[in-house]
BARO-847245 format. One record per residue: residue number from 1; y negated, x, z negated of N, C-alpha, C, O in turn; residue in one letter. Coordinates in steps of 0.1 Angstrom, whole numbers, plus 5000, padded with zeros to 4 digits. Atoms other than C-alpha are relative to their C-alpha. Layout:
+------+------+------+------+------+------+------+------+------+------+------+------+------+------+
! nudo !  n.y !  n.x !  n.z ! ca.y ! ca.x ! ca.z !  c.y !  c.x !  c.z !  o.y !  o.x !  o.z ! tinu !
+------+------+------+------+------+------+------+------+------+------+------+------+------+------+
!  NUM !    Y !    X !    Z !    Y !    X !    Z !    Y !    X !    Z !    Y !    X !    Z !    a !
...
+------+------+------+------+------+------+------+------+------+------+------+------+------+------+
END
This chain:
+------+------+------+------+------+------+------+------+------+------+------+------+------+------+
! nudo !  n.y !  n.x !  n.z ! ca.y ! ca.x ! ca.z !  c.y !  c.x !  c.z !  o.y !  o.x !  o.z ! tinu !
+------+------+------+------+------+------+------+------+------+------+------+------+------+------+
!    1 ! 5012 ! 5008 ! 5002 ! 5001 ! 5000 ! 4998 ! 4989 ! 5008 ! 5002 ! 4989 ! 5017 ! 4994 !    m !
!    2 ! 5010 ! 4993 ! 5000 ! 4966 ! 5014 ! 5010 ! 4990 ! 4993 ! 4995 ! 4987 ! 4982 ! 5000 !    i !
!    3 ! 5011 ! 5007 ! 5006 ! 4937 ! 5005 ! 4987 ! 4989 ! 5007 ! 5007 ! 4989 ! 5019 ! 5011 !    a !
!    4 ! 5016 ! 4995 ! 4993 ! 4900 ! 5006 ! 5003 ! 4995 ! 5001 ! 4986 ! 4997 ! 4993 ! 4977 !    l !
!    5 ! 5013 ! 4997 ! 5011 ! 4874 ! 5021 ! 4980 ! 4990 ! 4990 ! 5002 ! 4991 ! 4982 ! 5011 !    l !
!    6 ! 5011 ! 5011 ! 4997 ! 4844 ! 5001 ! 4977 ! 4990 ! 5013 ! 5005 ! 4991 ! 5025 ! 5001 !    p !
!    7 ! 5008 ! 4993 ! 4998 ! 4818 ! 5017 ! 4993 ! 4989 ! 5011 ! 4992 ! 4986 ! 5022 ! 4996 !    h !
!    8 ! 5005 ! 4990 ! 5010 ! 4798 ! 5032 ! 4965 ! 5009 ! 5010 ! 4995 ! 5003 ! 5020 ! 4993 !    k !
!    9 ! 4994 ! 4992 ! 5003 ! 4827 ! 5049 ! 4955 ! 5002 ! 5013 ! 5008 ! 5002 ! 5025 ! 5004 !    i !
!   10 ! 4997 ! 4989 ! 4990 ! 4835 ! 5065 ! 4989 ! 4986 ! 5012 ! 5003 ! 4986 ! 5024 ! 5007 !    l !
!   11 ! 5011 ! 4989 ! 5002 ! 4799 ! 5080 ! 4988 ! 4996 ! 5008 ! 4993 ! 4990 ! 5019 ! 4995 !    v !
!   12 ! 5000 ! 4990 ! 5012 ! 4797 ! 5091 ! 4955 ! 5011 ! 5012 ! 5004 ! 5009 ! 5024 ! 5003 !    q !
!   13 ! 4988 ! 4989 ! 5000 ! 4831 ! 5109 ! 4963 ! 4997 ! 5010 ! 5015 ! 5001 ! 5021 ! 5017 !    s !
!   14 ! 5005 ! 4988 ! 4988 ! 4816 ! 5124 ! 4996 ! 4988 ! 5009 ! 4997 ! 4986 ! 5020 ! 5002 !    t !
!   15 ! 5009 ! 4992 ! 5007 ! 4785 ! 5134 ! 4977 ! 5005 ! 5012 ! 4988 ! 5000 ! 5022 ! 4983 !    i !
!   16 ! 4991 ! 4989 ! 5012 ! 4808 ! 5151 ! 4950 ! 5007 ! 5011 ! 5008 ! 5008 ! 5022 ! 5003 !    t !
!   17 ! 4990 ! 4990 ! 4995 ! 4830 ! 5168 ! 4976 ! 4990 ! 5012 ! 5008 ! 4993 ! 5024 ! 5009 !    l !
!   18 ! 5011 ! 4992 ! 4994 ! 4796 ! 5182 ! 4995 ! 4992 ! 5008 ! 4988 ! 4987 ! 5018 ! 4992 !    c !
!   19 ! 5006 ! 4992 ! 5010 ! 4781 ! 5196 ! 4961 ! 5011 ! 5010 ! 4997 ! 5008 ! 5022 ! 4997 !    m !
!   20 ! 4990 ! 4990 ! 5005 ! 4814 ! 5212 ! 4950 ! 5000 ! 5014 ! 5012 ! 5000 ! 5026 ! 5011 !    t !
!   21 ! 4999 ! 4990 ! 4987 ! 4815 ! 5228 ! 4986 ! 4988 ! 5010 ! 4997 ! 4990 ! 5022 ! 4997 !    l !
!   22 ! 5010 ! 4989 ! 5000 ! 4781 ! 5242 ! 4982 ! 5001 ! 5006 ! 4987 ! 4994 ! 5016 ! 4988 !    i !
!   23 ! 5000 ! 4994 ! 5011 ! 4786 ! 5254 ! 4946 ! 5012 ! 5012 ! 5002 ! 5011 ! 5023 ! 4996 !    d !
!   24 ! 4988 ! 4988 ! 4997 ! 4819 ! 5275 ! 4959 ! 4997 ! 5010 ! 5008 ! 5001 ! 5021 ! 5006 !    q !
!   25 ! 5003 ! 4991 ! 4992 ! 4802 ! 5290 ! 4987 ! 4986 ! 5003 ! 4998 ! 4982 ! 5013 ! 5003 !    i !
!   26 ! 5015 ! 4996 ! 5003 ! 4766 ! 5290 ! 4976 ! 4993 ! 4995 ! 5011 ! 4996 ! 4994 ! 5023 !    g !
!   27 ! 5007 ! 5007 ! 4992 ! 4738 ! 5273 ! 4987 ! 4991 ! 5008 ! 5012 ! 4988 ! 5003 ! 5023 !    y !
!   28 ! 5005 ! 4994 ! 4988 ! 4719 ! 5300 ! 5005 ! 5010 ! 5000 ! 5011 ! 5006 ! 4996 ! 5022 !    n !
!   29 ! 4990 ! 4999 ! 4987 ! 4751 ! 5304 ! 5029 ! 5001 ! 4988 ! 5006 ! 5001 ! 4988 ! 5018 !    r !
!   30 ! 4998 ! 5013 ! 4994 ! 4754 ! 5266 ! 5036 ! 4986 ! 5001 ! 5009 ! 4986 ! 5001 ! 5021 !    v !
!   31 ! 5012 ! 5002 ! 4990 ! 4715 ! 5266 ! 5046 ! 4999 ! 5010 ! 5011 ! 4994 ! 5005 ! 5022 !    m !
!   32 ! 5000 ! 4991 ! 4991 ! 4719 ! 5298 ! 5065 ! 5007 ! 4994 ! 5012 ! 5001 ! 4996 ! 5023 !    a !
!   33 ! 4993 ! 5004 ! 4987 ! 4744 ! 5281 ! 5091 ! 4990 ! 4986 ! 5002 ! 4996 ! 4978 ! 5010 !    t !
!   34 ! 5009 ! 5006 ! 4991 ! 4716 ! 5256 ! 5099 ! 4997 ! 5001 ! 5012 ! 4992 ! 5013 ! 5013 !    k !
!   35 ! 5003 ! 4997 ! 4987 ! 4709 ! 5255 ! 5136 ! 4983 ! 5007 ! 5000 ! 4975 ! 5002 ! 4992 !    p !
!   36 ! 5013 ! 5001 ! 4997 ! 4675 ! 5270 ! 5146 ! 4992 ! 4998 ! 5011 ! 4995 ! 5002 ! 5023 !    k !
!   37 ! 5007 ! 5004 ! 4988 ! 4650 ! 5260 ! 5165 ! 4995 ! 5011 ! 5012 ! 4991 ! 5022 ! 5011 !    a !
!   38 ! 5003 ! 4990 ! 4990 ! 4645 ! 5274 ! 5201 ! 4987 ! 5005 ! 5001 ! 4978 ! 4996 ! 5001 !    f !
!   39 ! 5012 ! 4991 ! 4999 ! 4616 ! 5298 ! 5205 ! 4999 ! 5006 ! 5012 ! 5003 ! 5017 ! 5012 !    q !
!   40 ! 5001 ! 4995 ! 4987 ! 4612 ! 5305 ! 5242 ! 4991 ! 5013 ! 5001 ! 4979 ! 5013 ! 4999 !    p !
!   41 ! 5007 ! 4983 ! 4997 ! 4602 ! 5342 ! 5250 ! 4995 ! 4999 ! 5011 ! 5002 ! 5002 ! 5021 !    d !
!   42 ! 5005 ! 4999 ! 4988 ! 4576 ! 5334 ! 5275 ! 4983 ! 5002 ! 5000 ! 4978 ! 4996 ! 4990 !    t !
!   43 ! 5012 ! 4997 ! 5004 ! 4539 ! 5344 ! 5277 ! 4992 ! 4987 ! 5012 ! 4980 ! 4986 ! 5013 !    k !
!   44 ! 5007 ! 5013 ! 4995 ! 4534 ! 5310 ! 5302 ! 5002 ! 4987 ! 4995 ! 5011 ! 4985 ! 4988 !    y !
!   45 ! 4998 ! 5019 ! 5003 ! 4529 ! 5269 ! 5297 ! 5010 ! 4999 ! 5010 ! 5014 ! 5007 ! 5018 !    s !
!   46 ! 4992 ! 5005 ! 4989 ! 4549 ! 5250 ! 5314 ! 4995 ! 4995 ! 5014 ! 5002 ! 4993 ! 5024 !    l !
!   47 ! 5005 ! 5003 ! 4986 ! 4525 ! 5240 ! 5339 ! 4998 ! 5012 ! 5008 ! 4999 ! 5012 ! 5021 !    n !
!   48 ! 4998 ! 4986 ! 4991 ! 4522 ! 5279 ! 5348 ! 5011 ! 5005 ! 5005 ! 5012 ! 5012 ! 5015 !    e !
!   49 ! 4986 ! 4996 ! 4993 ! 4559 ! 5283 ! 5351 ! 5003 ! 4991 ! 5011 ! 5009 ! 4995 ! 5021 !    i !
!   50 ! 4997 ! 5011 ! 4988 ! 4560 ! 5251 ! 5374 ! 4992 ! 5006 ! 5011 ! 4997 ! 5007 ! 5023 !    a !
!   51 ! 5008 ! 4997 ! 4988 ! 4532 ! 5264 ! 5394 ! 5004 ! 5014 ! 5005 ! 5004 ! 5016 ! 5018 !    r !
!   52 ! 4993 ! 4987 ! 4996 ! 4546 ! 5301 ! 5395 ! 5009 ! 4998 ! 5009 ! 5009 ! 5002 ! 5020 !    i !
!   53 ! 4985 ! 5003 ! 4994 ! 4580 ! 5289 ! 5404 ! 4998 ! 4993 ! 5012 ! 5005 ! 4996 ! 5021 !    g !
!   54 ! 4998 ! 5004 ! 4988 ! 4570 ! 5268 ! 5429 ! 4993 ! 5010 ! 5013 ! 4997 ! 5012 ! 5024 !    r !
!   55 ! 5006 ! 4986 ! 4987 ! 4548 ! 5295 ! 5448 ! 5009 ! 5008 ! 5006 ! 5013 ! 5012 ! 5017 !    e !
!   56 ! 4987 ! 4988 ! 4995 ! 4575 ! 5317 ! 5447 ! 5009 ! 4997 ! 5006 ! 5015 ! 5005 ! 5013 !    f !
!   57 ! 4990 ! 5004 ! 4993 ! 4599 ! 5295 ! 5458 ! 4996 ! 4997 ! 5016 ! 5005 ! 4998 ! 5025 !    y !
!   58 ! 5007 ! 5006 ! 4990 ! 4576 ! 5281 ! 5487 ! 4997 ! 5015 ! 5008 ! 5001 ! 5016 ! 5020 !    i !
!   59 ! 5004 ! 4990 ! 4993 ! 4562 ! 5319 ! 5496 ! 5012 ! 5008 ! 5003 ! 5012 ! 5012 ! 5015 !    n !
!   60 ! 4989 ! 4991 ! 5002 ! 4595 ! 5338 ! 5492 ! 5013 ! 4996 ! 5003 ! 5020 ! 5005 ! 5008 !    e !
!   61 ! 4989 ! 5004 ! 5001 ! 4625 ! 5319 ! 5491 ! 5004 ! 4986 ! 5010 ! 5016 ! 4985 ! 5015 !    l !
!   62 ! 4997 ! 5010 ! 4992 ! 4622 ! 5287 ! 5511 ! 5005 ! 5000 ! 5014 ! 5016 ! 4995 ! 5017 !    k !
!   63 ! 4995 ! 4998 ! 4987 ! 4624 ! 5294 ! 5546 ! 5014 ! 5006 ! 5000 ! 5023 ! 5000 ! 5006 !    d !
!   64 ! 4986 ! 4993 ! 5001 ! 4654 ! 5319 ! 5538 ! 5010 ! 4993 ! 4996 ! 5021 ! 4995 ! 5001 !    k !
!   65 ! 4989 ! 5008 ! 5007 ! 4674 ! 5294 ! 5517 ! 5002 ! 4988 ! 5007 ! 5012 ! 4982 ! 5005 !    l !
!   66 ! 4997 ! 5014 ! 4994 ! 4670 ! 5264 ! 5538 ! 5008 ! 5002 ! 5013 ! 5012 ! 4992 ! 5019 !    e !
!   67 ! 4993 ! 4999 ! 4990 ! 4687 ! 5281 ! 5566 ! 5017 ! 5001 ! 4995 ! 5026 ! 4996 ! 5002 !    k !
!   68 ! 4985 ! 5000 ! 5003 ! 4721 ! 5287 ! 5547 ! 5002 ! 4992 ! 4987 ! 5013 ! 4990 ! 4984 !    t !
!   69 ! 4996 ! 5006 ! 5014 ! 4719 ! 5269 ! 5513 ! 4994 ! 4986 ! 4995 ! 4992 ! 4981 ! 4983 !    k !
!   70 ! 5004 ! 5014 ! 5001 ! 4707 ! 5235 ! 5520 ! 5005 ! 4993 ! 4990 ! 5018 ! 4993 ! 4990 !    m !
!   71 ! 4991 ! 5007 ! 5009 ! 4715 ! 5214 ! 5490 ! 5001 ! 5006 ! 4987 ! 5001 ! 5000 ! 4977 !    g !
!   72 ! 5000 ! 4994 ! 5011 ! 4718 ! 5239 ! 5468 ! 4989 ! 5001 ! 4988 ! 4978 ! 4996 ! 4992 !    h !
!   73 ! 5009 ! 4999 ! 5011 ! 4698 ! 5247 ! 5433 ! 4996 ! 5014 ! 4998 ! 5004 ! 5024 ! 4997 !    y !
!   74 ! 5008 ! 4985 ! 5003 ! 4674 ! 5276 ! 5428 ! 4996 ! 4999 ! 4983 ! 4986 ! 4992 ! 4979 !    v !
!   75 ! 5005 ! 4999 ! 5016 ! 4672 ! 5283 ! 5389 ! 4992 ! 5014 ! 5004 ! 4997 ! 5023 ! 5010 !    v !
!   76 ! 5007 ! 4989 ! 5001 ! 4643 ! 5309 ! 5388 ! 4989 ! 5004 ! 4986 ! 4980 ! 4997 ! 4981 !    t !
!   77 ! 5008 ! 4993 ! 5014 ! 4628 ! 5333 ! 5356 ! 4988 ! 5002 ! 5008 ! 4990 ! 5010 ! 5017 !    e !
!   78 ! 5014 ! 4999 ! 4994 ! 4593 ! 5333 ! 5369 ! 4994 ! 5015 ! 4993 ! 4988 ! 5022 ! 5001 !    v !
!   79 ! 5007 ! 4988 ! 5004 ! 4582 ! 5364 ! 5348 ! 5006 ! 5012 ! 5007 ! 4999 ! 5022 ! 5009 !    e !
!   80 ! 4991 ! 4989 ! 4993 ! 4609 ! 5387 ! 5366 ! 5001 ! 4995 ! 5016 ! 5003 ! 5003 ! 5025 !    s !
!   81 ! 4999 ! 5007 ! 4986 ! 4610 ! 5365 ! 5398 ! 5017 ! 5003 ! 5001 ! 5019 ! 5008 ! 5012 !    k !
!   82 ! 4986 ! 5000 ! 4999 ! 4650 ! 5367 ! 5394 ! 5006 ! 4987 ! 4999 ! 5006 ! 4980 ! 4988 !    e !
!   83 ! 4996 ! 5014 ! 5000 ! 4666 ! 5336 ! 5407 ! 5012 ! 4999 ! 5002 ! 5018 ! 5010 ! 5006 !    y !
!   84 ! 4982 ! 5004 ! 4998 ! 4703 ! 5321 ! 5409 ! 5000 ! 4990 ! 5006 ! 4991 ! 4981 ! 5003 !    f !
!   85 ! 4996 ! 5010 ! 4992 ! 4717 ! 5299 ! 5434 ! 5011 ! 4995 ! 4998 ! 5020 ! 5003 ! 4994 !    v !
!   86 ! 4985 ! 5004 ! 5001 ! 4745 ! 5277 ! 5433 ! 4999 ! 4983 ! 5005 ! 4989 ! 4976 ! 5006 !    d !
!   87 ! 5000 ! 5015 ! 4999 ! 4757 ! 5242 ! 5443 ! 5000 ! 4992 ! 4990 ! 4996 ! 4981 ! 4989 !    r !
!   88 ! 4997 ! 5007 ! 5015 ! 4764 ! 5233 ! 5409 ! 4990 ! 5005 ! 4994 ! 4989 ! 5017 ! 4991 !    d !
!   89 ! 5012 ! 4997 ! 5005 ! 4733 ! 5231 ! 5394 ! 5003 ! 5003 ! 4981 ! 4994 ! 5008 ! 4975 !    l !
!   90 ! 4994 ! 4993 ! 5012 ! 4752 ! 5238 ! 5357 ! 5002 ! 5015 ! 4999 ! 4997 ! 5024 ! 4992 !    k !
!   91 ! 4997 ! 4985 ! 4998 ! 4767 ! 5270 ! 5370 ! 4985 ! 5010 ! 5002 ! 4982 ! 5021 ! 4997 !    k !
!   92 ! 5016 ! 4992 ! 4996 ! 4730 ! 5281 ! 5383 ! 4995 ! 5002 ! 4987 ! 4990 ! 5013 ! 4984 !    a !
!   93 ! 5012 ! 5002 ! 5011 ! 4714 ! 5272 ! 5348 ! 5009 ! 5011 ! 4988 ! 5004 ! 5019 ! 4980 !    i !
!   94 ! 4990 ! 4990 ! 5009 ! 4748 ! 5292 ! 5329 ! 4995 ! 5012 ! 5006 ! 4994 ! 5021 ! 4998 !    d !
!   95 ! 4996 ! 4985 ! 4995 ! 4745 ! 5323 ! 5351 ! 4983 ! 5004 ! 4993 ! 4982 ! 5015 ! 4987 !    r !
!   96 ! 5013 ! 4995 ! 5000 ! 4703 ! 5323 ! 5347 ! 5002 ! 5004 ! 4980 ! 4999 ! 5014 ! 4974 !    a !
!   97 ! 5001 ! 5001 ! 5016 ! 4708 ! 5315 ! 5308 ! 5007 ! 5013 ! 4992 ! 5004 ! 5017 ! 4981 !    r !
!   98 ! 4995 ! 4990 ! 5006 ! 4733 ! 5343 ! 5303 ! 4993 ! 5013 ! 5001 ! 4996 ! 5023 ! 4994 !    k !
!   99 ! 5009 ! 4988 ! 4997 ! 4708 ! 5368 ! 5317 ! 4986 ! 4999 ! 4993 ! 4978 ! 5009 ! 4992 !    k !
!  100 ! 5014 ! 5005 ! 5003 ! 4678 ! 5352 ! 5303 ! 5002 ! 4991 ! 4990 ! 4996 ! 4981 ! 4993 !    f !
!  101 ! 4996 ! 5008 ! 5010 ! 4690 ! 5335 ! 5271 ! 4988 ! 4992 ! 4993 ! 4990 ! 4981 ! 4987 !    p !
!  102 ! 5011 ! 5005 ! 5010 ! 4655 ! 5326 ! 5253 ! 4987 ! 5000 ! 5015 ! 4975 ! 5001 ! 5012 !    n !
!  103 ! 5009 ! 5007 ! 4992 ! 4637 ! 5318 ! 5287 ! 4998 ! 4986 ! 5005 ! 5005 ! 4977 ! 5001 !    k !
!  104 ! 5002 ! 5011 ! 4995 ! 4624 ! 5290 ! 5304 ! 5000 ! 5000 ! 5018 ! 4997 ! 5010 ! 5023 !    l !
!  105 ! 4993 ! 4998 ! 4987 ! 4633 ! 5283 ! 5341 ! 4993 ! 4989 ! 5010 ! 4991 ! 4977 ! 5006 !    f !
!  106 ! 5006 ! 5009 ! 4991 ! 4616 ! 5267 ! 5373 ! 5015 ! 4998 ! 5006 ! 5024 ! 5007 ! 5008 !    h !
!  107 ! 4988 ! 5002 ! 4990 ! 4644 ! 5249 ! 5392 ! 4996 ! 4987 ! 5010 ! 4991 ! 4977 ! 5008 !    i !
!  108 ! 5005 ! 5010 ! 4989 ! 4641 ! 5233 ! 5425 ! 5015 ! 5000 ! 5010 ! 5024 ! 5009 ! 5010 !    v !
!  109 ! 4990 ! 4998 ! 4992 ! 4667 ! 5223 ! 5450 ! 4996 ! 5001 ! 5014 ! 4986 ! 4995 ! 5019 !    r !
!  110 ! 5007 ! 4998 ! 4986 ! 4665 ! 5235 ! 5484 ! 5003 ! 4991 ! 5009 ! 5014 ! 4986 ! 5011 !    v !
!  111 ! 5003 ! 5013 ! 4990 ! 4651 ! 5210 ! 5509 ! 4994 ! 4990 ! 4993 ! 4989 ! 4981 ! 5001 !    g !
!  112 ! 5005 ! 5010 ! 5009 ! 4640 ! 5188 ! 5483 ! 4990 ! 5004 ! 4991 ! 4996 ! 5004 ! 4980 !    d !
!  113 ! 5006 ! 4991 ! 5008 ! 4609 ! 5205 ! 5464 ! 4998 ! 4992 ! 4989 ! 4995 ! 4999 ! 4979 !    l !
!  114 ! 5003 ! 5011 ! 5012 ! 4603 ! 5174 ! 5440 ! 5014 ! 4997 ! 4992 ! 5013 ! 4993 ! 4980 !    h !
!  115 ! 4989 ! 5007 ! 5005 ! 4643 ! 5166 ! 5434 ! 4998 ! 5000 ! 4983 ! 4998 ! 4989 ! 4979 !    s !
!  116 ! 4998 ! 4996 ! 5015 ! 4641 ! 5178 ! 5394 ! 4985 ! 4992 ! 4992 ! 4986 ! 4988 ! 4981 !    l !
!  117 ! 5011 ! 4999 ! 5006 ! 4605 ! 5170 ! 5385 ! 5002 ! 4983 ! 4997 ! 5007 ! 4976 ! 5005 !    a !
!  118 ! 5000 ! 5014 ! 5006 ! 4603 ! 5135 ! 5361 ! 4987 ! 4995 ! 5001 ! 4986 ! 4982 ! 5001 !    k !
!  119 ! 5012 ! 5002 ! 4995 ! 4566 ! 5135 ! 5369 ! 4991 ! 5008 ! 5004 ! 4993 ! 5020 ! 5000 !    n !
!  120 ! 5011 ! 4990 ! 4995 ! 4537 ! 5151 ! 5384 ! 4997 ! 5012 ! 4991 ! 4994 ! 5023 ! 4996 !    d !
!  121 ! 5004 ! 4992 ! 5012 ! 4529 ! 5169 ! 5349 ! 5010 ! 5012 ! 5001 ! 5006 ! 5024 ! 5002 !    e !
!  122 ! 4990 ! 4992 ! 5001 ! 4561 ! 5185 ! 5347 ! 5005 ! 5009 ! 5010 ! 5009 ! 5021 ! 5007 !    q !
!  123 ! 4997 ! 4994 ! 4989 ! 4569 ! 5197 ! 5380 ! 5009 ! 5012 ! 4998 ! 5005 ! 5024 ! 4998 !    k !
!  124 ! 4987 ! 4989 ! 5001 ! 4605 ! 5214 ! 5375 ! 4997 ! 5011 ! 4991 ! 5002 ! 5022 ! 4994 !    n !
!  125 ! 4995 ! 4989 ! 5010 ! 4598 ! 5235 ! 5345 ! 5008 ! 4992 ! 4992 ! 5007 ! 4980 ! 4988 !    a !
!  126 ! 4990 ! 5008 ! 5009 ! 4625 ! 5228 ! 5325 ! 5006 ! 5009 ! 4989 ! 5005 ! 5021 ! 4992 !    w !
!  127 ! 4994 ! 4993 ! 5010 ! 4643 ! 5241 ! 5292 ! 5015 ! 4998 ! 5000 ! 5019 ! 4987 ! 4995 !    l !
!  128 ! 4985 ! 5002 ! 5001 ! 4682 ! 5246 ! 5295 ! 5005 ! 5007 ! 4990 ! 5018 ! 5007 ! 4988 !    f !
+------+------+------+------+------+------+------+------+------+------+------+------+------+------+
END
């Protein structure tokens, strides 16, 4: 036979268990496992990243990539002008994040300059 615990007892049991764990491993250690907020390592604002990335794509990449990579995604780290191209957006982002883990990227789909913009102010500056 399974007895259901009243809600108040269940909550109290959970709190007691958590407090016991904190006592055993130490409060500071528990608090140290809290995820830290992402702090992008960039000297540019989102609007500047969008502008610089857009200009770089149009002036340096557009003509070359539209011949062979139509529909692929271009993820650009605007400070270094290094870019990653892949048909799969997640793969392109993963490669960019592996090399530049704390950067913001400009992302565009080859052949469709506005494909990832949510609105005119964001213009393809994204954090992944």
